[in-house]
VEXNU-584001 format. One record per residue (C-alpha): residue number from 1; residue in one letter; x, z, y. Coordinates in Angstrom, 1 decimal. Layout:
// VEXNU-584001
> k  r  east  up  north
> NUM  A  X  Z  Y
...
This chain:
// VEXNU-584001
> k  r  east  up  north
> 1  M  84.8  -109.7  -12.5
> 2  E  86.2  -108.6  -15.7
> 3  R  83.3  -109.1  -19.1
> 4  E  83.4  -106.0  -20.7
> 5  D  81.5  -105.1  -24.4
> 6  L  79.3  -102.5  -25.0
> 7  E  82.1  -101.4  -27.3
> 8  S  85.2  -101.8  -25.1
> 9  R  83.2  -99.8  -22.8
> 10  G  82.6  -97.0  -24.9
> 11  G  78.8  -98.1  -24.9
> 12  L  75.9  -98.0  -23.0
> 13  K  73.9  -94.9  -21.4
> 14  N  70.0  -96.0  -21.6
> 15  R  67.5  -93.5  -19.5
> 16  V  64.6  -93.5  -22.0
> 17  S  61.1  -92.0  -20.9
> 18  N  58.8  -91.5  -24.3
> 19  S  56.1  -90.0  -22.6
> 20  N  52.9  -91.9  -22.9
> 21  S  50.5  -89.4  -22.1
> 22  S  48.3  -89.8  -19.3
> 23  Y  47.7  -86.8  -16.3
> 24  P  45.9  -84.4  -18.5
> 25  S  41.8  -84.3  -17.4
> 26  T  42.0  -80.6  -16.9
> 27  Y  44.3  -80.8  -13.7
> 28  V  41.6  -82.0  -11.3
> 29  E  38.9  -79.4  -10.8
> 30  D  37.2  -81.5  -7.8
> 31  N  36.7  -85.2  -9.6
> 32  S  34.5  -86.2  -6.6
> 33  E  37.2  -86.3  -4.0
> 34  A  38.0  -90.0  -2.7
> 35  Q  41.0  -91.3  -4.5
> 36  W  43.3  -94.0  -3.7
> 37  I  43.9  -97.6  -4.9
> 38  S  47.1  -97.9  -7.0
> 39  W  48.8  -100.7  -6.0
> 40  L  52.6  -99.6  -5.5
> 41  V  53.3  -98.5  -9.1
> 42  P  51.9  -102.1  -10.3
> 43  V  54.3  -104.0  -7.8
> 44  F  57.0  -101.2  -9.4
> 45  V  56.2  -102.7  -12.9
> 46  V  56.4  -106.1  -11.7
> 47  I  59.6  -105.6  -10.3
> 48  N  61.4  -104.2  -13.3
> 49  V  60.1  -107.0  -15.5
> 50  A  61.0  -109.6  -13.1
> 51  L  64.6  -108.2  -12.7
> 52  F  65.2  -107.8  -16.5
> 53  V  64.0  -111.7  -16.7
> 54  V  66.6  -112.4  -13.9
> 55  V  69.4  -110.3  -15.8
> 56  M  68.6  -112.4  -19.2
> 57  Y  69.2  -115.6  -16.8
> 58  I  72.1  -114.5  -15.6
> 59  N  73.4  -112.8  -19.4
> 60  N  72.8  -116.7  -20.9
> 61  C  74.1  -115.5  -24.4
> 62  P  74.7  -118.9  -25.9
> 63  K  76.8  -119.8  -23.2
> 64  H  79.2  -116.6  -23.5
> 65  P  81.4  -115.7  -26.4
> 66  N  80.7  -112.0  -27.8
> 67  P  83.3  -109.7  -29.4
> 68  F  81.4  -109.4  -32.6
> 69  D  81.4  -113.4  -33.2
> 70  Q  77.8  -113.1  -34.3
> 71  K  74.5  -115.4  -33.3
> 72  C  72.6  -114.7  -30.1
> 73  V  69.2  -113.0  -31.3
> 74  A  65.9  -115.0  -30.6
> 75  K  68.0  -118.3  -29.9
> 76  F  64.8  -120.3  -29.4
> 77  L  64.6  -118.7  -26.1
> 78  G  67.7  -120.5  -24.7
> 79  R  69.6  -118.8  -22.1
> 80  F  67.3  -115.8  -21.9
> 81  S  68.1  -114.9  -25.8
> 82  F  69.3  -111.5  -26.6
> 83  Q  72.9  -110.3  -27.0
> 84  P  73.4  -109.9  -31.2
> 85  L  72.1  -106.6  -32.4
> 86  K  75.4  -105.2  -33.0
> 87  E  76.2  -105.2  -29.4
> 88  N  72.8  -104.4  -28.2
> 89  P  70.3  -102.8  -30.4
> 90  L  67.4  -102.8  -27.6
> 91  F  67.1  -106.6  -27.2
> 92  G  69.0  -107.2  -24.1
> 93  P  72.1  -108.3  -22.0
> 94  S  75.7  -107.5  -22.6
> 95  S  77.2  -104.6  -20.6
> 96  S  79.2  -106.9  -18.7
> 97  T  76.3  -108.8  -17.5
> 98  L  74.7  -105.2  -16.3
> 99  L  77.6  -104.3  -14.2
> 100  K  77.9  -107.1  -12.5
> 101  M  73.7  -106.7  -11.7
> 102  G  74.4  -103.2  -10.3
> 103  A  74.3  -100.7  -13.6
> 104  L  75.6  -97.2  -12.6
> 105  E  79.1  -96.3  -13.5
> 106  R  81.1  -93.5  -12.3
> 107  S  84.7  -95.0  -11.6
> 108  R  82.8  -97.8  -9.3
> 109  V  81.1  -95.1  -7.5
> 110  V  84.1  -92.9  -7.0
> 111  E  87.2  -95.1  -7.0
> 112  K  85.5  -98.2  -5.5
> 113  H  83.3  -96.5  -3.2
> 114  Q  80.2  -98.6  -4.9
> 115  G  77.6  -96.2  -3.9
> 116  W  74.7  -98.8  -4.2
> 117  R  75.0  -98.5  -7.7
> 118  L  73.1  -95.3  -7.4
> 119  V  70.1  -96.9  -6.4
> 120  T  70.3  -100.4  -8.1
> 121  C  70.6  -98.9  -11.9
> 122  I  67.4  -97.5  -11.5
> 123  W  65.8  -101.2  -11.6
> 124  L  68.0  -102.3  -14.7
> 125  H  67.2  -101.9  -18.4
> 126  A  69.6  -102.3  -20.9
> 127  G  67.0  -104.0  -23.6
> 128  L  63.4  -105.2  -23.9
> 129  I  62.4  -102.2  -25.8
> 130  H  64.3  -99.7  -23.2
> 131  L  62.0  -102.1  -20.8
> 132  L  58.7  -101.5  -22.3
> 133  A  59.1  -97.7  -23.1
> 134  N  59.6  -97.2  -19.6
> 135  M  57.1  -99.2  -17.9
> 136  L  54.4  -98.2  -20.2
> 137  S  55.2  -94.6  -19.5
> 138  L  55.4  -95.7  -15.5
> 139  V  51.6  -96.8  -15.9
> 140  F  50.3  -93.9  -17.5
> 141  I  51.8  -91.3  -15.4
> 142  G  52.3  -93.1  -11.9
> 143  I  48.9  -94.5  -11.4
> 144  R  46.8  -91.4  -11.9
> 145  L  49.4  -89.8  -10.0
> 146  E  49.2  -92.1  -6.9
> 147  Q  45.5  -92.6  -7.2
> 148  Q  45.2  -88.9  -6.6
> 149  F  47.9  -88.7  -4.1
> 150  G  48.9  -92.1  -2.5
> 151  F  51.3  -94.9  -2.5
> 152  L  53.8  -93.0  -0.1
> 153  R  54.0  -89.9  -1.6
> 154  V  54.4  -90.9  -5.1
> 155  G  56.7  -94.0  -4.1
> 156  L  58.8  -91.5  -2.5
> 157  I  59.2  -88.8  -5.4
> 158  Y  60.0  -92.1  -7.7
> 159  L  62.7  -93.3  -5.5
> 160  L  64.3  -90.1  -4.5
> 161  S  64.3  -88.4  -8.4
> 162  G  65.9  -91.8  -9.2
> 163  F  68.3  -91.2  -6.8
> 164  G  68.9  -87.5  -7.8
> 165  G  69.1  -88.5  -11.5
> 166  S  71.7  -91.1  -10.4
> 167  I  73.7  -88.2  -8.9
> 168  L  74.0  -85.7  -11.7
> 169  S  74.8  -88.5  -14.0
> 170  S  77.7  -89.7  -12.3
> 171  F  79.6  -86.2  -12.1
> 172  F  79.3  -86.0  -15.9
> 173  I  79.0  -89.5  -17.5
> 174  E  82.4  -91.2  -18.0
> 175  N  82.6  -93.5  -20.9
> 176  Y  79.2  -95.2  -20.3
> 177  I  77.4  -97.3  -18.0
> 178  S  73.9  -95.9  -17.4
> 179  V  71.0  -98.0  -16.2
> 180  G  66.9  -97.2  -16.7
> 181  A  64.3  -96.2  -14.6
> 182  S  63.5  -92.7  -16.5
> 183  G  65.4  -90.7  -13.8
> 184  A  62.5  -91.6  -11.6
> 185  L  59.7  -91.1  -14.3
> 186  F  61.2  -87.6  -14.8
> 187  G  60.8  -86.9  -11.3
> 188  L  56.9  -87.9  -11.5
> 189  L  56.6  -85.6  -14.4
> 190  G  58.7  -82.6  -12.3
> 191  A  56.4  -83.4  -9.4
> 192  M  53.1  -82.8  -11.7
> 193  L  54.7  -79.3  -13.1
> 194  S  55.3  -78.4  -9.5
> 195  E  51.8  -79.7  -8.0
> 196  L  50.0  -77.9  -10.6
> 197  L  52.2  -74.5  -9.8
> 198  T  51.5  -74.9  -5.7
> 199  N  47.6  -75.7  -6.5
> 200  W  47.0  -73.2  -8.8
> 201  S  44.0  -71.6  -7.6
> 202  I  42.2  -74.7  -7.3
> 203  Y  42.3  -75.6  -11.2
> 204  S  40.5  -74.5  -14.2
> 205  N  41.6  -74.8  -17.5
> 206  K  45.0  -73.9  -16.0
> 207  A  46.8  -72.6  -19.3
> 208  A  46.0  -75.5  -21.1
> 209  A  47.2  -78.0  -18.3
> 210  L  50.2  -76.1  -17.8
> 211  I  51.3  -76.1  -21.8
> 212  T  50.1  -79.4  -22.2
> 213  L  52.8  -80.9  -19.2
> 214  I  55.1  -78.4  -20.5
> 215  F  55.2  -79.7  -24.1
> 216  I  55.0  -83.3  -22.5
> 217  V  58.1  -82.4  -20.5
> 218  A  60.1  -80.6  -23.5
> 219  I  59.3  -83.5  -26.2
> 220  N  61.1  -86.0  -23.4
> 221  L  64.1  -83.8  -22.4
> 222  A  64.9  -83.6  -26.3
> 223  V  64.8  -87.4  -26.9
> 224  G  67.8  -87.0  -24.3
> 225  I  69.7  -85.1  -26.7
> 226  L  70.4  -87.9  -29.0
> 227  P  73.3  -90.4  -28.5
> 228  H  73.5  -93.1  -26.0
> 229  V  70.6  -91.4  -23.9
> 230  D  71.0  -90.5  -20.5
> 231  N  69.9  -86.7  -20.5
> 232  F  71.7  -86.1  -17.1
> 233  A  69.6  -88.8  -15.4
> 234  H  66.6  -87.0  -16.8
> 235  I  67.6  -83.7  -15.8
> 236  G  68.6  -84.6  -12.3
> 237  G  65.1  -86.7  -11.7
> 238  F  62.8  -84.0  -13.1
> 239  W  64.3  -81.3  -10.9
> 240  T  64.7  -83.6  -7.9
> 241  G  60.9  -84.4  -8.6
> 242  F  59.8  -81.0  -8.9
> 243  L  61.0  -79.9  -5.7
> 244  L  59.3  -82.8  -3.9
> 245  G  56.2  -82.0  -5.7
> 246  F  56.2  -78.4  -3.7
> 247  V  56.9  -80.6  -0.3
> 248  L  54.8  -84.0  -1.1
> 249  L  51.6  -82.7  -2.9
> 250  P  50.5  -79.3  -1.8
> 251  R  46.5  -79.2  -1.3
> 252  P  44.4  -78.0  1.5
> 253  Q  42.4  -74.8  0.9
> 254  F  39.0  -75.4  0.5
> 255  G  37.8  -73.6  3.4
> 256  W  39.9  -75.6  5.2
> 257  L  38.4  -78.7  4.0
> 258  E  34.7  -77.2  4.7
> 259  S  35.8  -76.2  8.2
> 260  R  34.1  -79.4  9.8
> 261  N  30.9  -78.3  8.6
> 262  L  31.1  -75.0  10.0
> 263  P  29.7  -73.6  13.0
> 264  A  32.0  -73.8  15.9
> 265  D  32.1  -69.7  16.4
> 266  V  33.4  -69.7  12.6
> 267  Q  37.1  -69.1  12.3
> 268  V  39.0  -71.5  10.4
> 269  K  41.3  -70.8  7.7
> 270  S  44.9  -71.7  7.6
> 271  K  45.1  -75.2  6.0
> 272  F  47.5  -73.7  3.4
> 273  K  48.3  -70.8  1.5
> 274  P  51.2  -68.6  2.7
> 275  Y  52.9  -68.9  -0.6
> 276  Q  52.5  -72.7  -0.3
> 277  Y  54.7  -72.9  3.0
> 278  V  57.2  -70.9  1.8
> 279  L  57.6  -73.0  -1.5
> 280  W  57.5  -76.0  1.0
> 281  V  60.0  -74.4  3.0
> 282  T  62.6  -73.6  0.2
> 283  S  62.2  -76.7  -1.8
> 284  L  62.9  -78.8  1.2
> 285  A  66.0  -77.1  2.0
> 286  L  67.2  -77.0  -1.4
> 287  L  66.6  -80.9  -1.7
> 288  I  68.9  -81.2  1.8
> 289  A  71.4  -78.9  0.1
> 290  G  71.4  -80.9  -3.2
> 291  F  71.6  -84.2  -1.8
> 292  T  74.4  -83.5  0.7
> 293  V  76.4  -81.3  -1.3
> 294  G  76.3  -83.8  -4.2
> 295  L  77.0  -87.0  -2.8
> 296  V  80.2  -85.0  -0.8
> 297  L  81.3  -83.8  -4.2
> 298  L  81.0  -87.0  -6.0
> 299  F  82.9  -89.3  -3.5
> 300  K  85.3  -86.8  -3.8
> 301  G  86.0  -87.6  -7.2
> 302  V  84.4  -84.0  -8.6
> 303  N  84.1  -84.6  -12.1
> 304  G  81.2  -82.2  -13.7
> 305  N  83.1  -81.9  -16.9
> 306  D  85.8  -80.1  -15.5
> 307  H  83.7  -77.3  -14.1
> 308  C  81.2  -77.0  -17.0
> 309  H  82.9  -77.1  -20.3
> 310  W  79.6  -77.1  -22.3
> 311  C  77.1  -79.1  -20.1
> 312  H  77.9  -82.1  -22.4
> 313  Y  75.8  -80.9  -25.0
> 314  L  72.5  -81.5  -22.7
> 315  T  72.9  -85.1  -23.2
> 316  C  74.2  -85.4  -26.7
> 317  V  74.5  -82.5  -29.4
> 318  P  76.6  -83.6  -32.6
> 319  T  74.7  -83.8  -36.0
> 320  S  76.1  -84.8  -39.3
> 321  S  74.2  -87.9  -38.7
> 322  W  75.9  -89.0  -35.2
> 323  S  79.0  -88.2  -33.5
> 324  C  79.0  -87.1  -29.6
> 325  S  82.8  -87.9  -29.5
> 326  Q  82.2  -90.3  -26.2
> 327  N  79.7  -88.9  -24.6
């Protein structure tokens, strides 16, 4: 595979999540319920870190000339040293190495049918700074969610949200490659929001919890309008996780949970409320339709920019300080 630097490829789109807030304590009204032991989120962190080490080993900056004719950063690390900051300011590998390892690039997905990149890009990071930001967010957000709902549901939300973010990113990002776990992280934030809404009646301090969560989401999405940040992956991941929260995270009614302590002749309430069932069916239908239509249109080569001429502002807003000509 040819070696292409960040500049010749038009740059690298990073999926960066700045959220460092844990699940707001006002969310859970009953803290006496049993909690799961969180192990999947730490495993995800280990996998991401290990893959970054592998990518840096393969990158081997000292053995490969860079287009800027500058020295590698932290040369004492040997083959693990970083590309020159002019090429990659995030302390990481070259664009060509990331492409080799599975970074997302629209042309390779659409024209060369390398659909696997929609998944592999979730586990790659552009640099050490990118990795640390995302892993800290994953620890703060993911561990609390896994303790509340278990590894299976949180794992599904994480993986499917990352996949959904990659699909939307592929529709709009043309001149950049994209890597990062923040689409999946935004999915966890989206699931937290829908979980609050679908379980609204069991929470105290509802308004405070809702405002806090919306503020966290808004701040993170606002970061996405900066250059070289893939906000489409953030948005796609968020909406996927939001819908998945209605499907995977509804809590049973209190009366149903207590039914085992009631006399046999007492009528037991339905496990879920009617609106929870409606949200469950609607969200599941939207998810299936969205993934199906999205994948079909993507592999047919449909370009989202041809049908939405203002959507590029969702990932970069030009100012006097930077240009969005390549976004």
